[in-house]
C-alpha positions in Angstrom: 130.9 -40.2 133.4 130.8 -43.4 131.3 133.5 -45.8 131.1 134.5 -48.8 129.2 134.7 -52.3 130.9 138.1 -52.6 129.9 139.9 -56.0 128.7 143.2 -57.2 128.5 146.0 -58.0 125.6 148.5 -59.8 127.8 152.2 -59.6 126.3 155.4 -61.0 126.1 157.8 -58.7 124.8 159.8 -61.0 122.2 163.1 -60.1 120.6 162.4 -61.9 117.3 160.6 -60.0 114.4 157.3 -60.7 114.1 156.6 -62.9 110.7 156.7 -61.3 107.4 153.0 -59.8 106.6 151.9 -60.4 110.1 148.3 -59.1 110.8 147.8 -56.5 113.1 146.3 -57.5 116.8 142.6 -56.3 117.2 141.5 -56.1 120.8 138.3 -56.7 122.1 138.0 -53.0 122.9 138.3 -52.2 119.2 142.2 -51.4 119.1 144.2 -52.2 116.3 147.8 -52.3 117.0 150.4 -52.6 114.0 153.9 -53.4 114.5 156.4 -50.6 112.8 159.4 -52.2 114.1 158.8 -56.0 114.0 158.3 -56.8 117.2 154.8 -57.8 118.4 153.0 -56.1 120.5 152.2 -58.2 124.3 151.6 -55.4 126.7 148.4 -54.1 127.6 146.6 -51.5 126.3 143.1 -50.5 127.2 140.5 -48.1 126.7 139.1 -46.8 130.4 137.0 -43.9 129.3 135.9 -41.2 127.3 135.4 -37.4 127.6 132.8 -35.8 125.5 133.7 -32.3 126.8 137.3 -32.6 124.7 136.3 -35.3 122.1 139.0 -37.4 123.3 139.7 -41.5 124.8 141.1 -42.2 127.6 143.7 -45.3 127.3 145.9 -47.2 130.4 149.0 -48.7 128.9 150.6 -51.4 131.5 153.8 -53.2 130.9 153.8 -56.2 131.4 157.1 -57.9 130.5 160.0 -58.3 133.5 162.2 -55.7 132.6 162.1 -52.1 132.8 162.1 -49.7 129.7 163.9 -46.7 129.9 161.0 -44.5 128.5 157.6 -44.8 127.0 156.4 -42.3 124.7 152.9 -41.7 122.7 152.6 -39.2 119.9 149.8 -38.3 118.0 150.3 -35.7 114.9 147.2 -33.2 115.3 148.4 -31.5 112.3 150.0 -28.5 114.1 152.1 -27.0 117.4 149.3 -28.9 119.3 150.7 -32.1 118.5 150.2 -34.8 121.4 153.2 -36.4 122.9 153.1 -38.1 126.6 156.7 -39.4 127.9 157.2 -41.5 130.9 160.8 -42.2 132.1 161.6 -45.7 133.6 158.6 -47.8 133.1 159.0 -51.3 135.0 156.5 -54.1 135.2 152.9 -53.2 136.1 153.3 -49.5 136.0 150.5 -47.8 134.3 150.2 -44.9 131.8 147.4 -42.6 130.8 147.3 -41.7 127.7 144.8 -39.5 126.2 143.9 -39.6 122.3 141.8 -36.9 120.6 139.1 -37.8 118.0 138.5 -36.0 114.8 135.3 -33.8 114.4 132.5 -36.1 113.5 134.0 -39.4 114.6 136.0 -41.9 112.9 139.1 -43.0 114.2 142.4 -41.6 116.1 145.9 -43.0 115.3 148.6 -42.6 117.7 152.4 -43.7 117.7 153.7 -46.1 120.6 157.2 -46.0 121.7 159.6 -48.1 123.6 162.7 -47.0 124.6 166.1 -49.3 126.1 168.7 -46.8 126.7 168.5 -44.2 129.1 166.6 -41.8 127.7 165.4 -38.8 129.7 162.7 -35.6 129.4 165.6 -33.4 129.9 168.1 -34.7 127.7 165.9 -36.2 125.0 163.2 -33.0 124.6 159.7 -34.1 123.1 160.6 -32.6 119.7 163.1 -35.2 119.5 161.5 -38.5 121.1 157.8 -37.8 119.8 158.5 -36.6 116.4 158.1 -38.8 113.0 161.3 -37.5 112.1 163.0 -37.9 115.1 165.8 -40.6 116.2 163.0 -43.0 116.8 162.8 -43.9 113.3 166.6 -44.6 112.8 167.7 -48.0 113.2 170.9 -47.0 114.6 169.2 -45.2 118.1 168.3 -47.4 121.0 164.5 -47.9 119.9 163.0 -50.9 121.0 159.9 -50.9 119.2 157.0 -49.1 117.5 153.6 -49.8 117.3 150.8 -47.8 115.5 147.6 -47.9 117.5 144.3 -46.9 115.6 141.7 -46.0 118.1 137.7 -46.1 117.2 136.0 -43.1 118.4 132.6 -43.1 119.8 133.2 -46.7 121.5 130.3 -48.9 122.7 130.2 -47.7 126.7 129.3 -50.7 128.9 130.3 -49.5 132.6 129.2 -46.6 134.6 130.8 -45.8 138.2 127.3 -45.5 140.3 128.8 -42.0 141.4 131.9 -40.0 140.4 132.0 -38.2 143.7 135.4 -38.1 145.3 135.5 -36.9 149.1 138.6 -35.3 150.2 139.4 -35.3 153.5 141.8 -32.5 155.4 144.0 -34.6 157.5 146.9 -31.8 158.0 144.5 -28.7 158.6 145.6 -27.2 154.7 143.0 -26.8 152.3 142.7 -29.1 149.4 143.0 -26.0 146.4 144.3 -28.6 143.8 142.4 -30.7 141.5 141.6 -34.7 141.1 138.8 -36.3 138.8 137.9 -40.0 137.7 139.0 -40.7 134.3 138.2 -44.4 133.5 137.5 -47.8 135.1 138.7 -51.3 134.4 136.2 -53.7 136.1 138.5 -56.4 134.7 141.6 -55.3 137.0 139.2 -53.7 139.9 140.6 -50.1 139.3 139.4 -46.8 139.5 141.8 -44.2 137.8 142.0 -40.4 138.6 144.3 -37.9 137.7 145.7 -34.9 140.2 146.5 -32.0 138.6 148.6 -29.4 140.7 146.7 -25.7 140.8 149.6 -23.9 142.9 152.1 -22.0 140.8 154.8 -23.3 143.0 156.4 -26.6 142.2 156.1 -29.5 144.8 159.3 -31.4 145.4 157.2 -35.0 146.0 153.5 -35.9 146.2 152.9 -39.2 147.0 149.9 -41.7 147.2 149.5 -44.6 149.9 146.5 -47.2 149.9 146.5 -49.8 152.7 144.9 -52.7 150.7 144.8 -56.0 152.0 148.4 -56.3 153.0 149.5 -55.4 149.6 150.0 -51.8 150.3 150.6 -49.3 147.4 152.9 -46.4 147.4 153.2 -44.2 144.2 155.9 -41.2 144.5 156.1 -38.3 141.8 159.1 -36.4 142.1 159.2 -32.2 141.1 155.4 -31.7 140.5 154.9 -28.2 139.0 151.5 -26.1 138.4 149.4 -27.8 135.7 151.2 -31.1 136.1 149.4 -34.1 136.3 149.7 -37.4 138.1 147.6 -40.8 137.3 146.6 -42.4 140.7 145.4 -45.9 140.4 142.8 -46.8 143.1 142.9 -50.3 143.9 138.9 -51.6 144.8 138.0 -54.3 146.4 137.0 -57.8 144.4 134.1 -57.6 142.1 133.9 -53.6 142.5 132.2 -53.2 145.8 132.7 -51.2 148.8 135.0 -48.2 148.7 138.6 -47.2 148.0 140.3 -44.9 150.4 143.9 -43.1 149.2 146.3 -41.1 151.1 147.7 -38.1 149.1 150.9 -36.7 150.7 152.5 -33.2 149.4 155.9 -32.6 150.6 157.6 -29.1 150.7 161.0 -30.0 151.5 163.4 -31.7 148.8 162.5 -35.3 149.1 163.3 -37.8 146.4 163.1 -41.4 146.1 166.0 -42.5 146.6 166.7 -40.9 149.5 163.1 -41.8 151.1 161.8 -44.9 150.5 158.3 -45.5 150.4 157.9 -47.3 153.9 158.8 -43.5 155.5 157.1 -41.1 152.9 153.9 -43.3 152.2 153.3 -44.7 155.4 150.9 -42.6 157.5 152.6 -44.1 160.9 155.9 -42.7 159.4 157.7 -39.4 159.2 154.8 -37.8 157.0 152.3 -38.8 159.9 154.3 -37.0 162.4 153.2 -34.0 161.3 156.5 -32.8 160.6 158.1 -29.6 159.2 158.9 -31.7 156.0 155.5 -32.7 155.3 153.5 -30.0 153.1 149.7 -31.6 153.6 148.0 -34.6 153.8 144.6 -35.5 152.2 142.6 -38.5 152.3 140.8 -39.6 148.9 137.6 -41.5 149.2 135.5 -43.1 146.1 132.9 -45.7 145.5 133.9 -48.3 143.3 130.4 -49.6 143.2 129.3 -50.0 139.1 126.8 -50.1 136.7 127.4 -52.6 133.8 124.9 -52.6 131.0 123.9 -56.3 130.5 123.7 -56.6 126.7 120.7 -58.3 125.3 121.1 -59.8 121.7 118.4 -61.7 119.8 119.7 -64.7 118.8 119.8 -65.1 114.9 119.0 -68.4 113.3 120.5 -68.9 109.7 118.9 -70.1 106.8 119.8 -70.5 102.9 118.8 -67.1 102.6 121.8 -66.0 104.5 124.4 -68.5 102.6 126.8 -66.5 100.2 128.3 -69.5 98.3 128.1 -73.2 98.5 130.1 -75.9 96.7 129.6 -79.9 96.2 126.1 -81.8 97.3 123.0 -79.7 97.0 121.8 -80.1 100.8 119.9 -77.4 102.2 121.0 -76.0 105.5 119.0 -77.6 108.6 116.8 -75.1 110.8 119.0 -73.7 113.6 122.3 -75.7 112.5 124.0 -72.3 112.5 122.7 -69.6 115.0 124.3 -66.2 115.7 124.3 -65.9 119.4 125.9 -62.4 120.1 127.3 -59.5 118.2 128.9 -56.3 119.2 130.1 -54.8 115.8 133.9 -55.8 116.8 133.0 -59.6 117.3 131.0 -62.4 116.7 129.4 -65.4 118.4 128.4 -68.3 116.4 126.8 -71.6 117.2 127.1 -74.6 115.2 124.8 -78.1 115.5 125.4 -80.9 113.6 122.0 -81.5 112.3 123.0 -83.2 109.3 122.3 -86.9 110.3 123.8 -89.6 111.8 127.3 -90.5 110.4 128.1 -87.2 109.3 131.0 -85.0 110.3 131.2 -81.1 110.4 134.0 -78.8 110.6 133.7 -74.9 111.5 136.0 -72.0 110.2 136.7 -68.5 111.4 138.8 -65.4 112.3 140.1 -65.3 115.6 139.3 -62.1 117.5 142.7 -61.6 118.6 145.1 -62.4 115.6 142.7 -62.2 112.9 143.9 -65.2 111.2 141.9 -68.1 110.0 141.0 -71.0 112.5 139.7 -74.2 111.6 138.0 -76.6 114.8 140.5 -79.2 115.8 138.1 -82.0 115.6 134.9 -82.8 113.8 131.5 -82.3 114.9 129.2 -85.7 115.2 125.8 -86.1 115.1 124.0 -83.5 117.2 127.6 -82.0 118.7 127.5 -78.4 119.6 130.4 -75.8 119.0 130.2 -72.3 120.1 133.1 -69.6 118.7 133.7 -66.1 118.4 134.9 -64.6 115.5 136.4 -61.1 114.5 134.5 -58.6 112.4 136.3 -57.2 109.7 134.6 -53.6 108.4 131.5 -55.0 110.0 131.4 -58.4 109.1 132.4 -61.7 110.1 133.1 -64.8 107.5 132.3 -68.0 108.7 132.8 -71.4 106.9 130.5 -74.7 107.6 131.8 -77.9 105.9 129.9 -81.5 106.5 130.9 -84.7 105.1 129.0 -87.6 104.6 129.8 -91.0 105.4 130.3 -92.5 102.3 132.3 -89.7 101.0 135.2 -89.4 103.6 137.9 -91.4 101.7 136.7 -90.6 98.1 137.0 -87.0 98.8 139.9 -87.1 101.2 138.0 -84.8 103.7 139.1 -83.3 106.2 139.5 -80.5 108.7 138.3 -77.3 106.9 138.6 -77.9 102.9 135.6 -77.6 100.7 134.9 -80.6 98.6 134.9 -81.2 94.8 132.3 -78.9 92.8 130.5 -81.8 91.5 130.7 -84.0 95.0 127.8 -85.5 96.3 129.6 -86.7 99.4 130.3 -83.5 100.8 129.0 -79.4 101.4 130.3 -76.1 102.2 128.6 -73.2 103.2 130.2 -69.5 103.3 128.4 -67.2 105.5 129.1 -63.4 105.7 127.3 -62.6 108.7 126.7 -58.3 110.3 128.2 -57.8 113.1 125.9 -55.4 114.2 124.1 -56.0 117.6 120.4 -56.9 117.9 118.9 -55.7 120.3 116.3 -57.9 122.0 112.6 -57.3 121.0 110.2 -56.5 124.2 107.0 -58.4 123.9 104.1 -56.3 122.6 101.5 -56.5 125.0 98.1 -57.8 124.1 95.9 -54.8 123.8 93.5 -54.4 126.9 90.3 -53.1 126.7 90.1 -50.6 129.3 87.1 -50.9 131.2 85.7 -47.3 133.1 83.7 -48.0 135.9 81.2 -45.0 136.5 81.5 -43.5 140.2 78.1 -44.9 141.9 75.0 -43.0 141.2 73.6 -41.4 144.6 70.4 -41.7 145.2 68.1 -38.6 144.6 68.2 -36.2 147.6 64.7 -35.9 149.0 63.7 -32.7 150.6 63.6 -32.9 154.0 60.1 -32.6 155.1 58.5 -29.8 157.0 56.7 -29.8 160.3 53.9 -27.0 160.7 53.5 -25.2 163.3 50.9 -25.9 165.9 47.8 -24.1 165.4 46.9 -22.4 168.8 43.2 -22.7 169.7 41.2 -20.2 170.9 42.0 -18.3 173.6 40.0 -19.5 176.5 38.3 -16.7 178.6 38.4 -16.2 182.5 37.3 -18.6 184.4 34.2 -17.3 186.6 34.2 -16.8 190.2 31.9 -18.4 192.7 
């Protein structure tokens, strides 16, 4: 299975409404997040993987703000009884939730609603149809809905990282065979996390499933109560830095009525505690081990210098674009990196304007580039293209045209010029050098000398047989 190299949007939950007409947030994963409640999205939402068998995208939501939310839910309208709704209660800082979004047949994008609640909502008192419906109370301003966002997910995202092995080694530590299911669903190399999903297959409910990972003094323990058949639990494996080595997780299954309140983490999630003593309350204990090693593609982009044919509009002086003054150095379909060098000569000043990759707002360089200075910036791509503006001011025109920052000169100005580019964000694969033709020289096998016939040695010719020797 191949996964996304995830990147994060850090968030600071703000109670103040977003500015009217604020543009949606576009993450470097390609997610477009639009506020539908006036509250900006400042948590973390990342694509971690895909599943071609179910035509779905795996995402992980992480709550970043300092207060717990009573519930976080996701709803995807799939035009039928199979609508997707995921509800998680009591979500606190750094808690992570797996969302699985279904893509339309043939590609495109998928959209789902993300809700966050303030009051004590539970899946028991508020069923899915209430909290995960576009016509439910989550659309009523009189309820305790904290926020609502609409998330657009690109289907078929570029996959950058792959685990070297997706094999999970399960070791029995309690004499009970492992008959449930566990699979790897994603990886986040920025967080050093590998995500697994445990699915209980037995037809009886388990009072508690807990996972424990001793990791460099910062042990992690997760506990899930009342786990029944086909229930899924997200397991986050903490890997060593730079995704090296292995992650080992203890998985415990309890048969008696354990609750997180009555049995703290130290007792239920410690191999030396109650669960390690082999007492009657522990149902089973297994150890999961996975390799954290990943293989990530190193994208290769062939730099593309721009020339006058790439300029879609100019204003002001008739000055050709200098060679190598504007070079596209990277593009991945979602963003574009550009390098601008002031090659217009001594005394000139150059400003650059682009669209920010997070806010999509237009941004102007803070200070001008003087002769031979270089600026490299990354701009967002809108519908496959990025707009870049370059403004050049010549020495004697600075006072006459009131030049400064990113504004074009007067149309008939001879003291300044602006160039507008609309650049494709399609990746440009590096071209392999064509090897020179090499004439193949075929060396014939060595010629063996002819084999002379072996000389025949004639048999000796017998002489006449002497007669008997006469006697005396």
